[in-house]
Steps between C-alpha positions, in 0.01 A plus 500: 500500500514136396446226755622203295631304798176509700167315496330488161815493288642189671182288510585314178856412609568150636448496879399866468865601463615331819794267539853479639744784440828361360704773672374502861339151492178618666198293403141598417600859420410698188772451240398750234809705423723389213876523541770389257734233631765450235307412184179392672228702667382395843206628700582629848314662790460871560751525786773322303430722197557809719812350663653420159421852380679650803794261469462305824414167332591334174325238288 
């Protein structure tokens, strides 16, 4: 099973994949999951990705 959002795969990303999630506004959290917002793609955190998938949040 792939572990693309852990350790070695995120070392080359700026700030090691950490930043502020545009959905929940938490800072210094891993923002590795791409989500389409209109015509653009934004990177969001894991919990927001799951919430959007289940329909409790929107981008």
